C-alpha positions in Angstrom: -33.8 -37.8 -59.4 -35.7 -34.4 -60.1 -33.4 -31.4 -60.7 -33.0 -28.5 -62.0 -30.2 -27.0 -64.4 -27.3 -25.6 -63.4 -27.5 -21.5 -63.8 -27.9 -19.7 -66.8 -27.9 -15.9 -67.8 -30.9 -16.9 -70.9 -33.3 -18.9 -72.9 -29.7 -19.9 -75.4 -27.4 -20.3 -72.2 -30.6 -23.8 -70.9 -30.7 -24.2 -74.8 -27.0 -24.6 -74.4 -26.3 -26.5 -70.9 -29.3 -28.7 -72.1 -27.2 -29.8 -75.6 -23.8 -29.9 -73.6 -26.0 -32.5 -71.3 -27.1 -34.6 -74.2 -23.5 -34.9 -76.0 -21.9 -36.1 -72.6 -24.1 -38.5 -71.9 -24.3 -39.6 -75.8 -20.7 -39.6 -75.9 -20.9 -41.1 -72.1 -22.2 -44.8 -73.6 -20.6 -44.6 -76.6 -17.5 -45.1 -74.8 -19.5 -47.0 -72.1 -19.9 -49.1 -75.4 -16.7 -49.4 -77.1 -15.2 -50.6 -74.1 -17.2 -53.5 -73.8 -16.6 -54.7 -77.2 -12.8 -54.1 -76.7 -13.5 -57.3 -73.7 -15.2 -58.9 -75.4 -13.2 -58.7 -79.4 -9.9 -56.8 -78.3 -8.2 -54.7 -81.7 -4.6 -55.1 -82.2 -3.0 -51.8 -82.3 0.1 -51.0 -84.6 1.8 -50.1 -81.7 1.8 -53.4 -80.3 0.2 -56.0 -78.3 -1.6 -54.3 -75.5 -2.9 -55.6 -72.8 -7.2 -55.6 -73.3 -8.2 -54.7 -69.7 -5.9 -51.8 -69.6 -7.6 -50.3 -73.4 -10.8 -51.2 -71.4 -10.0 -49.0 -68.1 -9.4 -46.1 -69.8 -12.0 -46.5 -72.1 -14.6 -47.0 -68.6 -12.4 -43.8 -67.4 -13.0 -42.0 -70.3 -16.9 -42.9 -70.1 -16.9 -42.2 -65.3 -16.0 -38.8 -66.4 -18.4 -38.0 -68.8 -21.5 -39.5 -67.3 -19.9 -37.4 -64.2 -19.7 -34.6 -65.5 -23.7 -35.1 -67.5 -25.0 -36.1 -64.0 -23.7 -33.0 -62.4 -25.0 -30.5 -64.3 -28.7 -31.8 -63.2 -28.0 -31.9 -59.9 -30.4 -30.2 -56.7 -28.1 -27.0 -56.5 -27.5 -27.7 -53.4 -26.3 -31.5 -53.9 -23.4 -29.8 -57.1 -21.1 -28.6 -54.0 -18.2 -29.1 -53.3 -17.9 -29.4 -56.8 -14.7 -31.7 -57.1 -16.0 -34.2 -54.7 -19.3 -34.3 -56.4 -18.0 -34.9 -59.7 -15.3 -37.7 -58.0 -18.7 -39.0 -55.9 -20.2 -39.4 -59.2 -16.7 -40.8 -61.7 -16.8 -43.0 -59.3 -20.0 -44.4 -59.3 -19.5 -45.0 -63.0 -15.8 -45.9 -62.7 -16.9 -48.6 -60.5 -20.0 -49.9 -61.1 -19.8 -50.2 -64.8 -22.6 -50.7 -67.5 -25.1 -50.4 -64.3 -23.5 -47.0 -62.7 -23.7 -45.9 -66.3 -27.0 -46.6 -66.9 -28.6 -45.6 -64.1 -26.9 -42.1 -64.3 -27.7 -41.8 -68.0 -31.3 -43.3 -66.6 -31.2 -40.3 -63.9 -30.1 -37.4 -66.5 -33.4 -38.4 -69.5 -35.7 -38.3 -66.1 -34.1 -34.7 -64.9 -34.2 -33.6 -68.9 -37.8 -34.8 -69.3 -39.5 -34.1 -65.9 -37.4 -31.4 -64.8 -37.7 -29.7 -60.9 -40.4 -27.4 -60.5 -39.8 -26.4 -56.9 -37.1 -24.2 -55.7 -35.7 -26.6 -52.5 -32.6 -24.3 -52.3 -34.1 -21.7 -50.6 -33.4 -21.9 -47.4 -32.1 -19.5 -44.8 -31.4 -19.1 -40.8 -32.8 -16.7 -38.7 -31.5 -15.4 -35.1 -33.9 -17.0 -31.8 -36.0 -14.2 -30.9 -35.3 -12.7 -27.1 -37.2 -13.3 -23.9 -40.2 -10.9 -23.7 -39.9 -10.7 -19.6 -43.2 -8.6 -20.1 -45.4 -11.1 -21.4 -45.1 -13.6 -19.0 -48.0 -12.5 -17.1 -49.8 -13.6 -20.5 -48.9 -17.2 -20.9 -51.6 -20.1 -20.8 -51.6 -22.4 -18.6 -52.3 -25.0 -21.6 -48.4 -24.1 -22.5 -46.9 -25.5 -19.4 -45.8 -29.3 -20.6 -43.9 -27.4 -22.9 -41.5 -25.3 -20.7 -41.7 -28.3 -17.7 -40.2 -30.4 -21.1 -37.2 -28.2 -21.2 -36.7 -27.8 -17.6 -36.9 -31.6 -17.8 -34.3 -31.8 -20.8 -30.4 -31.4 -19.2 -28.8 -30.8 -22.6 -30.9 -28.0 -23.4 -29.2 -24.3 -22.9 -28.8 -22.8 -19.6 -30.3 -19.8 -21.1 -33.4 -21.8 -22.2 -33.9 -23.9 -19.2 -33.6 -20.4 -17.1 -36.2 -18.6 -19.0 -38.9 -21.6 -19.0 -38.1 -21.3 -14.7 -39.0 -18.2 -14.8 -41.5 -18.5 -17.7 -43.0 -20.9 -15.1 -43.7 -18.5 -11.9 -46.6 -17.3 -13.4 -48.3 -21.3 -13.0 -49.8 -22.9 -10.6 -47.6 -25.1 -8.1 -49.8 -27.2 -7.8 -48.8 -27.8 -11.1 -45.3 -27.0 -11.2 -44.2 -28.5 -7.5 -42.9 -32.0 -8.8 -40.6 -30.1 -11.4 -39.7 -27.6 -9.2 -38.4 -30.3 -6.5 -36.9 -32.0 -10.1 -34.8 -29.5 -10.5 -33.8 -29.3 -6.6 -30.3 -32.2 -8.2 -29.8 -30.4 -11.3 -26.6 -30.2 -12.2 -27.0 -26.6 -13.2 -26.1 -24.0 -9.9 -29.0 -21.4 -11.5 -31.2 -23.4 -12.4 -31.1 -25.6 -8.7 -30.9 -22.1 -6.9 -33.8 -20.7 -8.9 -36.4 -23.7 -8.3 -35.0 -24.2 -4.6 -35.9 -19.7 -3.9 -39.4 -20.2 -6.7 -40.6 -23.4 -4.1 -39.0 -21.7 -1.0 -40.9 -18.7 -1.9 -43.9 -20.4 -2.3 -43.8 -22.6 1.6 -43.1 -19.4 2.6 -45.9 -17.4 2.3 -48.3 -19.7 3.3 -46.2 -21.3 6.3 -46.3 -17.2 7.4 -50.3 -17.8 7.5 -49.7 -20.3 9.5 -47.8 -18.5 12.1 -49.7 -15.3 12.3 -52.7 -17.2 12.6 -51.9 -19.4 15.4 -50.3 -16.8 16.9 -53.8 -15.3 17.0 -55.7 -18.5 18.2 -57.0 -18.1 21.5 -59.2 -20.3 23.9 -60.5 -16.9 25.5 -61.6 -15.4 21.9 -65.3 -16.3 21.2 -66.1 -19.7 19.6 -66.7 -17.8 16.0 -63.9 -16.6 16.1 -62.1 -19.8 17.0 -64.3 -21.6 14.0 -62.8 -19.7 11.6 -59.1 -19.2 12.8 -59.4 -23.5 12.9 -60.7 -23.5 9.9 -58.3 -21.6 7.6 -55.1 -23.2 9.3 -56.9 -26.2 7.7 -57.6 -25.0 4.5 -53.3 -23.5 4.3 -52.6 -26.9 5.6 -54.3 -28.8 3.2 -52.7 -25.6 0.2 -49.0 -26.9 1.5 -50.3 -30.8 0.6 -52.1 -29.6 -2.6 -49.6 -27.6 -4.1 -46.5 -29.8 -3.2 -44.7 -28.3 -1.1 -44.5 -30.5 1.3 -43.1 -33.8 1.3 -42.1 -37.1 3.7 -42.9 -36.8 6.8 -43.7 -32.9 6.5 -46.4 -33.9 4.3 -47.5 -36.4 7.3 -47.3 -33.6 9.4 -49.6 -31.3 7.4 -52.2 -33.7 6.9 -52.7 -34.2 10.5 -52.7 -30.3 10.8 -55.8 -30.4 8.5 -57.6 -33.1 10.6 -57.3 -31.6 13.8 -58.2 -27.6 12.9 -61.1 -29.1 10.4 -62.5 -31.7 13.1 -62.0 -28.4 15.9 -63.9 -26.1 13.5 -66.2 -28.5 12.8 -67.0 -29.5 15.9 -68.3 -25.4 17.2 -70.3 -25.9 13.9 -70.3 -28.7 11.5 -72.2 -27.0 8.9 -69.4 -26.0 6.9 -69.8 -27.8 3.9 -66.9 -26.8 2.1 -64.4 -28.6 5.2 -66.5 -31.5 4.4 -65.1 -31.5 1.3 -61.2 -30.3 2.4 -61.5 -33.4 4.2 -63.1 -35.5 1.6 -60.0 -34.2 -0.9 -57.1 -35.3 2.0 -59.0 -39.2 2.4 -58.5 -39.4 -0.9 -54.9 -38.5 -1.3 -54.1 -40.6 1.2 -56.4 -43.4 -0.1 -58.5 -43.5 2.6 -61.8 -43.8 0.1 -64.5 -44.4 2.0 -63.5 -42.3 4.6 -63.4 -39.8 1.2 -67.5 -40.8 -0.3 -68.9 -40.1 3.9 -67.3 -36.5 4.6 -68.7 -36.0 1.0 -71.8 -37.2 1.5 -71.5 -34.9 4.6 -70.7 -31.9 2.5 -74.0 -32.9 -0.3 -76.1 -32.9 2.6 -75.2 -29.6 3.8 -75.5 -27.8 0.5 -72.5 -27.9 -1.2 -73.4 -28.0 -4.8 -73.3 -31.6 -6.6 -72.0 -30.4 -9.5 -68.9 -29.5 -8.1 -68.6 -32.9 -6.4 -68.4 -34.7 -9.0 -64.9 -34.7 -10.2 -64.0 -35.8 -6.6 -66.5 -38.8 -6.8 -65.3 -39.9 -9.8 -62.1 -40.3 -9.0 -63.2 -41.7 -5.6 -65.2 -44.6 -7.4 -61.7 -45.0 -9.8 -60.2 -45.8 -6.6 -62.8 -48.7 -5.3 -62.5 -49.8 -9.4 -66.5 -49.0 -9.8 -65.7 -47.7 -13.7 -69.6 -48.2 -14.5 -69.5 -45.1 -11.6 -67.2 -43.2 -12.9 -68.7 -43.0 -15.9 -72.5 -41.6 -14.9 -70.4 -39.2 -12.3 -68.5 -37.9 -15.7 -71.5 -37.9 -17.9 -73.9 -36.3 -15.6 -70.7 -33.6 -15.5 -70.8 -32.4 -18.9 -70.0 -29.2 -20.1 -69.6 -28.7 -16.8 -65.6 -29.0 -16.9 -64.1 -25.9 -17.1 -61.1 -27.2 -16.6 -59.5 -28.2 -20.3 -57.4 -31.4 -18.1 -61.0 -31.9 -17.4 -62.8 -32.2 -20.2 -60.5 -33.9 -21.5 -61.5 -36.9 -19.2 -65.2 -36.3 -19.3 -64.9 -36.9 -22.9 -62.8 -39.6 -22.6 -65.4 -41.6 -20.1 -68.2 -40.2 -22.3 -67.5 -42.5 -25.0 
């Protein structure tokens, strides 16, 4: 029991306090011995026969009161309140656990006086929660997204905190937040539900509006180069709907079909577009078509696509095939070229 003595105004007061604690401890030990002796060898009183047990109980009560007073003085400041309840707890311990309770408490007093606590453990205070600074939203790093998403997923958190976290993730890529936002569409809090729906709807409309504009411009009579360019952009936009988790179920299947449709149409005009072959390969990977994805990646490489940029998808393809040696080789070739923290951590894991 490392403890501190009750506050004193000076050195003299502290010495007086220590003396008082020692006196109460010594008197408590004396009365405890008297209680034991009276039980073993009852004393005849001049007032007549008195039950020895009653006398022992009175002596034990005096013992408990003295020792409880001494122990309370050496308790840390935060344990001295409430005064009466603290004292009664110590009194009960010494009273109803005779001898052992007293010995434990006296040992605590001695320990506290010989090895007093130097640390001020009572210096606790509280501070107000800071207000959310809206103008700092644009500065939030994506690496903090895990904490924000954890807040959103916790329905027991205060509504204001969840709404604040939801506003903060607006600056993050929809690819990383789309799943969380979609889960929030069933949230019991209406404000959270509506805000999540609005964010998803805005992201989807931004892409679909561009798709509708391009579909209106797609004309068979247009020059082949213009048709090829329009189809290429349409394939990439439909892929963005899938990549950003903005479509699910039948809509996702439809978007995948549209990616293939417009990619094939663009490549039929000019199959040298390596980036479009990569898009088809990534779509095939998302559908679990590993062999087809490998074929498309090979075509992208043969058309000049940088090999180091393909390594993450080549590693993913190897992982889906169960070829872990190829995964390690691909990620080892990536080395320090991993720009994203998550990809860098994966590369470091497989390099071990």
